[in-house]
C-alpha positions, -999 to +999 in steps of 0.1 A: +503+466+683+484+475+714+452+462+700+467+429+691+480+421+725+448+430+738+428+408+717+452+376+721+448+382+761+411+381+756+417+350+733+436+331+758+414+341+787+382+327+768+399+291+765+382+264+784+404+254+811+428+279+810+433+279+846+450+249+845+477+263+823+488+281+855+477+260+881+506+243+906+486+210+901+470+216+865+469+185+841+497+183+820+483+182+784+505+166+756+537+159+780+556+148+749+545+172+722+579+187+719+597+158+715+589+152+681+615+163+654+591+175+633+559+187+635+532+206+611+501+231+612+486+259+602+481+295+611+455+324+609+456+360+617+458+399+611+484+421+597+491+459+595+511+473+570+527+509+563+558+526+549+588+536+564+599+563+541+635+582+540+637+616+518+665+628+500+656+668+510+630+666+542+608+693+542+577+683+563+540+693+557+529+717+583+496+696+583+506+661+590+548+665+594+552+642+566+554+646+527+536+614+526+502+604+546+502+566+551+470+549+568+470+516+581+442+495+578+437+455+590+443+429+567+447+388+570+472+359+570+469+321+562+495+298+559+510+268+571+539+257+596+568+234+594+588+229+626+621+211+634+633+207+670+669+214+670+670+213+712+650+215+741+649+255+738+655+259+698+633+253+667+636+258+632+604+271+614+590+276+580+558+294+578+548+296+542+518+320+540+496+343+520+488+380+532+462+406+521+460+441+531+455+477+521+475+508+526+457+544+518+484+564+507+487+602+495+509+630+490+503+657+515+511+687+496+491+682+467+452+679+461+431+646+466+441+632+428+472+618+445+456+594+467+461+559+464+442+525+475+471+501+474+462+467+476+485+442+480+485+405+481+518+389+494+532+353+491+552+356+525+578+330+534+598+331+568+628+314+579+627+316+616+646+305+649+624+303+679+637+305+713+615+290+740+620+291+778+615+257+798+580+246+796+559+250+830+526+229+831+507+238+798+523+271+789+559+279+775+566+316+761+593+322+736+609+349+713+615+344+675+633+361+648+646+354+615+646+364+577+618+363+550+612+369+517+582+380+499+564+378+464+539+409+459+514+395+432+497+433+434+534+450+426+526+468+394+559+463+387+559+460+349+527+484+344+539+508+318+517+534+338+530+555+367+514+576+393+510+604+361+485+578+351+473+569+387+495+537+389+513+532+421+543+507+414+562+486+439+587+458+436+577+424+433+603+404+452+613+417+489+633+409+516+625+412+558+642+406+588+616+399+615+615+396+655+583+385+676+573+366+706+543+345+716+535+317+740+527+279+732+496+265+750+493+228+757+454+222+752+441+186+756+441+180+716+464+201+701+488+229+707+476+266+704+500+295+699+492+334+698+521+352+687+530+389+676+556+397+653+573+426+637+583+423+599+609+452+587+618+456+550+655+454+539+653+466+503+637+498+484+602+486+478+593+521+457+594+517+417+602+551+402+579+569+383+591+577+345+596+613+355+620+614+382+614+649+391+577+647+401+563+654+437+559+613+439+596+599+432+615+633+433+621+633+469+618+598+478+654+582+484+641+547+500+604+535+507+605+502+526+571+487+540+570+473+579+543+454+597+530+439+627+516+406+623+491+387+651+490+351+641+472+320+661+490+289+652+473+254+654+497+222+655 
């Protein structure tokens, strides 16, 4: 998450005329933008995912302290935004999009044959409430929270093969809660918004292997994904 915050700050300070955003006598861009009942836009961004794993009997690996090793990578997000103004400080937002990512996953108590490269493509649909401060010149900070659902197009849920055959399986339909923060920057032609958001799965996403006692399934009580999204919105 620290990398994402640094990237957002660098991008912000690279914007032309950023000094006007905080200046006392700066030109106010798009002064009536937020008075629209409905507004639309799109977003581009990055993500990183891993798993939150609960064990039936926790016996840590001496090397890693965990039964499973999970390595994050950087993925990509793209999608659309529909915003409905509810009041001066509250908006309802629908942000359907697609997220691509990869997780490197391995059971730490066995040999290299247990390594899995989990490539996922999610159709991600959040419904969010956005709570904003009063606008000051050309910027307005906010916090956002809500719920979401996703369709994992790479889940392998109905694949008859399991980990004994080299296939890692996850549920197709998943549910999350989300919380984050960001800042609206009012530029001359449009509104630009960098934001950071955490997503946390509610349901168990791990499809158990046919052999319930193997080292992949036997000790897992629940496995849920969690992630961090860094989005750049244009409205």
